[in-house]
Every structure is written in C-alpha cells, then in structure tokens.
N, C-alpha and C positions, 0 to 999 in steps of 0.2 A: 390298164393300158400302158404299154411301153412305147415311147416315141424314140426312134433311132434316127439320128441325123448324122450323115457321113459328110466328110469334106472332100471335094474333088472326086466324086464317085461317078464314073461313067457307067452306062447301062451294060457295056460289054466287059466290065471288070468283075462281074459276079458269075457264079456257076449257073445261076438261073437263066442267064442269057448266053450260054455257049462257052464261057471261059472254063477251060478244063484244068487250070492250074491247081485247083483244090484249096485255094487259100480262103475261100469265102463260104465254105459248106455250112457253118453254123449261121452265118448271116443270111444265107438263102433258105434256111429251113422253114421260116414262116411262109415264104413264097411258095415253096413246094407243097405246103400243107393248106394252101388256099388263100393266103393273105397277100397276094401279089398286086402291087400297084402298077397298072399298065402305063399310065401317063403322069408325068410330074413336070412342073415348070418352076424354075427358080425365080424368086422375086427380084433377084439382082445378080448380075454376073460376077460381082466382087464378093469374096467370102464374108468379110465382116458385116456388110449391110444385109446379106442374105440370112445369116444366122438369127439375128433378132427378129427379122420379119417372120421366120418360121416359128419362133417362140411366142410371138405376139399376135400374129395375124394382120399386122399393119405393114404398109409399104415403108421402105427405108426412110423416105422423107418424113413420114409420120412418127417413126421411132426416134428420130434424131441421129440415127447411125446411117448416114448417107455416103460414107467413105470409110476406108480402113483407118484404124487408130482412134476411133471414137467409141466411148463406152455407152451401153444402153442406160439411159437415165433410170434411176431407182423408182421414179413415180410412174413408169410405163408398165401396166399390168401384163404379166406373162401367162402362158398356158398353165404353168404350175400353180400360179396364184388363183386362177379361175377354178381349177380343180379343187384346190384347198378350200376356197370359199364355198364350194358346193358340197363340202364334207368328205372329200376323198383324201386319203393319206398320200402325201407327195414326198419326194426325196430329191 
C-alpha cells in the first residue's frame, strides 16, 4: 500500500479533474486505472494539524497537534507503526 498525501491540493489541480496542464499525469495514473477517491474531507483546515490526523486517524486535539508549530508526540501511534506491528515492511 502506498499512501500519498499532498499539501494544498485542490480537486481541479489534477488532470483527473480537467486540468490540462500535464503536470500531474503520474499522480493521476492510479485514478485513471480505477483507484479514484471521489470524496475526501480534511480533518483540519490548517496544514500542520491535518497531517498527523491523516497519519494517525485521530483528531488534531487527540494528537496534540492542534495548531502549526507543534510536533507529533513520539508516543502517538501512526499508520506506519500499525502496519509494522502487523508484520508489513514500512519505510
């Protein structure tokens, strides 16, 4: 499984949704081949709190990263740690 998280990515900035600039052809390949996510909602409108939420499955207030400038505490389990514990190779 590959998880790709982009920052400040609007729906209309990819070739999947009518952007013809050609800058996202590789990014859009999985979508063209059947892996398109039709609906997505950010857990937070601010970038720093949103990223750990996507990595942990927790709300920003539960991760401790509720505003920019705060690091994710080392004791908060992430998606990679859950995969690793289940025996998957992670990087």
